[in-house]
C-alpha positions in Angstrom: 37.2 135.5 31.5 40.6 137.4 31.2 43.5 135.3 32.0 44.8 138.3 34.8 41.9 137.2 36.4 42.3 133.2 36.3 44.6 133.0 38.7 42.1 134.2 41.3 39.3 131.6 40.8 39.2 128.3 40.6 36.1 125.9 40.1 33.8 124.4 42.7 35.2 120.6 42.3 39.2 122.0 43.8 40.4 120.9 47.2 42.1 122.4 50.2 45.5 121.7 48.8 45.0 122.7 45.7 43.2 125.9 46.8 46.3 126.8 49.1 48.2 126.5 46.0 46.7 128.7 43.9 46.5 131.4 47.0 49.6 131.4 47.0 50.4 131.8 43.1 48.2 135.0 43.2 49.7 136.0 46.7 46.9 138.2 47.4 45.2 135.8 49.9 41.5 135.2 48.0 39.9 132.9 46.3 36.5 133.2 44.1 34.9 129.7 43.2 32.8 129.5 40.3 30.3 126.9 39.0 30.6 125.1 35.8 29.0 128.3 34.2 31.7 130.1 35.2 29.3 132.3 37.8 30.6 133.3 41.1 29.3 131.2 44.0 31.3 131.9 47.1 34.9 132.9 47.8 37.6 131.3 49.9 40.8 133.3 52.4 43.6 131.5 53.6 42.0 132.4 56.9 39.1 130.0 56.0 41.5 127.2 54.7 43.3 127.9 58.5 40.3 127.8 60.5 39.4 124.5 58.2 42.2 122.8 58.8 42.0 123.3 62.8 38.8 122.4 62.8 38.9 118.9 61.2 43.0 118.7 59.4 41.1 117.5 55.8 43.9 118.3 53.3 41.6 116.6 50.7 38.4 117.7 51.4 36.3 120.0 48.5 36.4 123.2 49.2 32.6 123.9 48.4 32.0 123.2 52.6 34.3 125.4 54.2 33.9 128.7 51.5 32.0 132.1 52.7 28.5 131.9 50.1 27.5 135.1 51.5 30.8 137.2 49.5 30.5 140.4 48.6 30.3 142.3 45.0 29.1 144.5 42.8 27.8 145.1 39.4 29.4 146.6 36.4 29.0 150.1 36.3 27.8 150.5 39.9 31.3 150.7 41.6 31.8 154.4 42.0 33.1 155.0 45.4 33.4 151.6 45.5 37.1 151.7 47.2 35.4 154.5 49.7 33.3 152.0 50.6 35.5 148.9 51.3 37.7 150.5 53.5 34.9 151.6 55.4 33.8 148.1 55.9 37.4 146.8 56.0 36.8 144.8 52.8 40.1 144.1 51.4 39.2 142.5 47.8 35.7 143.6 46.2 34.6 141.9 42.5 33.1 143.3 40.0 30.1 141.0 38.3 28.1 141.3 35.1 24.7 140.4 35.1 25.0 136.4 35.0 27.6 136.6 37.7 30.7 136.2 35.7 33.9 138.2 37.2 35.5 140.8 35.4 37.2 142.8 37.4 38.7 142.6 40.9 39.5 145.9 43.5 42.0 145.6 46.2 42.3 147.7 49.1 46.1 148.9 48.1 44.9 149.7 44.8 44.3 153.3 45.8 46.6 153.9 48.8 43.8 154.8 51.9 45.0 157.2 54.9 44.0 153.6 57.0 46.4 151.5 54.9 49.3 153.9 56.1 48.7 153.8 60.0 52.1 152.4 61.9 50.9 148.7 62.7 51.5 148.8 66.8 50.0 145.5 67.3 52.8 143.3 68.8 54.5 146.4 70.5 54.9 144.9 73.6 55.6 141.3 72.6 59.0 139.8 73.4 60.5 137.9 70.2 63.0 135.5 70.6 66.0 134.5 68.0 67.9 131.5 68.3 70.9 132.4 66.4 73.8 130.3 68.2 73.9 127.6 65.9 77.1 126.9 63.7 75.1 126.5 60.5 77.3 123.2 59.4 74.5 122.1 56.9 75.7 126.1 55.5 80.0 125.2 55.5 81.9 127.0 53.6 79.5 130.2 54.0 79.4 129.7 57.8 83.3 129.1 58.1 83.3 133.0 57.4 80.4 134.5 58.6 77.4 133.0 61.6 74.6 131.9 59.8 72.3 134.8 61.1 74.4 137.3 59.2 74.4 135.0 55.8 72.8 137.8 53.3 69.4 136.9 51.3 69.6 139.1 48.9 71.6 142.0 50.4 70.3 141.8 53.9 71.1 139.0 56.8 68.5 136.4 57.3 67.9 137.9 60.8 67.8 141.2 59.8 64.5 140.2 57.8 63.4 138.4 60.4 63.4 141.6 62.4 62.2 143.3 60.1 59.0 141.2 59.6 58.0 141.1 63.2 58.8 145.0 63.2 56.3 145.7 60.8 53.9 144.4 63.3 55.2 146.5 65.7 57.4 144.2 67.8 60.3 146.2 69.9 62.2 144.1 72.4 64.4 141.0 71.0 66.1 138.4 72.3 69.4 137.1 70.4 70.8 133.7 71.9 74.5 133.5 70.6 77.5 131.5 71.1 79.5 131.1 67.5 81.0 134.1 65.8 79.1 135.7 68.7 81.3 139.1 68.0 80.2 139.7 64.6 76.7 139.2 65.3 77.0 142.0 68.1 79.2 144.2 66.1 77.2 144.1 63.2 73.5 145.5 65.4 75.9 147.9 67.2 76.7 149.7 63.6 73.3 149.0 62.2 71.6 151.4 65.4 68.0 150.1 65.0 64.7 151.7 65.8 64.4 148.3 68.0 66.3 146.9 71.4 68.3 143.6 70.6 69.5 141.9 74.1 72.0 139.1 73.8 71.6 135.8 75.3 75.2 134.6 75.5 75.6 130.6 75.6 78.5 129.2 76.6 78.1 125.4 75.7 75.5 124.5 72.5 72.1 124.4 75.0 69.7 123.5 71.4 67.0 125.2 69.9 65.2 125.4 73.3 67.7 125.6 76.1 69.2 129.2 76.2 65.9 130.1 76.9 66.5 129.4 80.5 69.4 132.0 79.9 67.4 134.7 79.7 67.4 137.1 82.8 63.9 138.3 82.8 60.1 136.9 83.8 57.8 137.3 80.9 54.2 138.4 81.8 52.6 137.2 78.4 53.4 135.0 75.3 56.5 135.2 73.3 57.5 134.3 69.8 60.3 132.2 69.6 61.7 131.8 65.8 65.0 130.1 64.4 67.5 132.0 62.6 67.4 130.7 59.2 63.8 131.0 58.4 61.0 133.7 57.0 57.7 133.0 57.8 54.7 135.1 55.3 51.9 135.6 57.6 50.0 137.8 59.7 51.6 137.9 63.0 49.4 139.6 65.0 46.6 137.3 64.0 48.8 134.7 65.0 49.3 136.3 67.9 45.8 136.7 68.7 45.5 133.1 67.3 47.2 131.5 70.2 45.9 133.6 73.3 42.6 132.7 72.0 43.2 129.2 71.6 43.7 128.1 74.7 47.5 126.2 73.7 50.4 126.7 75.7 52.4 126.2 72.8 51.7 127.3 69.7 53.6 125.7 66.4 53.5 127.4 62.9 53.2 124.9 60.3 53.8 124.7 56.7 51.9 123.0 54.1 54.6 120.0 52.5 53.7 118.7 49.1 56.0 115.5 48.5 56.0 113.4 45.3 56.7 110.2 44.9 59.1 109.9 41.4 57.2 106.2 40.8 54.3 104.5 40.0 52.6 103.0 43.3 50.8 99.7 43.3 48.1 99.0 46.0 47.9 95.1 46.4 45.8 92.6 48.5 46.9 89.1 49.6 48.9 86.7 47.4 50.5 89.9 45.9 47.0 90.6 43.5 47.0 94.5 42.6 44.4 96.4 42.5 45.3 99.5 41.4 48.2 101.8 40.2 48.7 105.5 40.7 51.2 107.4 39.1 53.4 109.7 41.0 51.0 110.1 43.6 51.5 113.3 45.7 51.6 113.0 49.6 50.5 115.8 51.8 52.0 116.8 55.3 52.2 120.1 57.9 55.8 120.5 58.8 57.2 122.0 61.6 58.7 125.6 60.5 61.1 126.2 63.5 58.7 129.4 64.7 56.5 129.0 67.8 54.4 131.1 70.6 55.5 130.1 74.2 52.9 130.5 77.2 55.6 132.2 79.8 55.2 129.4 82.2 56.6 126.8 79.6 60.0 128.4 80.0 60.1 126.6 83.5 60.0 123.6 81.9 63.4 123.6 80.2 66.0 121.9 82.6 69.0 124.1 82.9 72.2 124.0 81.3 71.5 120.9 78.9 71.0 120.3 75.7 67.3 120.8 74.8 65.5 121.5 71.6 62.0 123.0 71.5 60.6 119.0 69.8 61.7 117.7 73.0 59.6 120.9 75.2 56.9 119.8 72.7 56.9 116.4 73.2 57.2 117.1 77.1 54.2 119.2 77.4 52.4 116.4 75.2 53.3 113.4 77.4 51.8 115.9 80.4 48.6 116.8 78.7 49.1 120.0 78.0 47.6 121.7 75.0 49.9 122.3 72.2 48.8 123.7 69.0 49.7 124.5 65.2 48.7 127.2 63.0 49.0 126.4 59.2 50.1 128.2 56.6 50.9 127.5 52.5 54.1 126.1 51.8 55.1 129.1 49.5 54.7 131.3 53.0 57.7 129.6 54.4 61.1 129.8 53.7 64.1 128.5 54.5 67.8 128.6 54.0 68.8 125.8 56.5 70.4 124.0 53.4 72.1 125.3 49.5 68.6 124.8 47.4 66.6 126.0 49.9 68.8 129.0 50.4 68.6 130.2 46.3 64.6 129.4 46.6 64.6 131.8 49.2 66.4 134.1 47.3 64.0 133.8 44.1 60.8 134.0 46.4 62.2 137.2 47.6 62.9 138.5 44.2 59.4 137.6 42.9 57.7 139.5 46.3 
């Protein structure tokens, strides 16, 4: 198999975590599963993995149990008009195989621009987006001595503008920005920008946390809203995320990202009397972490106390204690970019350059 195809393929012994990392690397949202003879036996999308994780929570499971065995493909020599048929059937990727079902080529619906790819996305046209931009960004000092954190550039574009551009790609037009520290600079920036969207400001007189300022918004929402921190970027299908929330029955959905942590030592397992039973060198632990992006039903905002410090994690705890349904929407590790600290900011810049 050609080396350029290897990043889209994996053996049937691969785990969920390994599959997510492989899909991250190829940046196409798909992985083809091969048997021991390199015959393609199924495929796995990032959506398949997400549904599996939501349903089972099992990170170390084998992918064979969740892959799609009814994948569509074409034999070599019969790919004429394949791209046209892909778009008619809304197929994003199609493997071309030889007589033994070995993949020799992969077609993507973006290989040749089609009319359906150029249509404006308006799925989130009427969905409000709240961006929490009032913090001082103390972890990024001394940058934030000069600029408020939302205006710190990642590349040549401020992080808050990058966040808005991601939502704007899905049609979102109405943005509420909570401001406090150096708020005049934020307002001046957007005034000079003259964007195609609408930005309303929610002024905090004192820090109210990542949820407290929601009570200051002088509007009653009639649909779920996005709430996001101002120092993160999420690479995901926001329309799919919103649709998932609406269908799930959640009153709050937390966007979570896979986080792999390697213990830099050999770890011992032992039983009574200090008898060692096994050793594992540099084991990897996998967790899902809170990214700082949420979808909230409008009635949840009433649960937030007025005029005092209150975080989104406090709100989630309160909802859980009262039996309200809080759900998660998992994404891969590389789909979550954070600029809250210097090292993470450098990583964000590098990932955006690669993208």
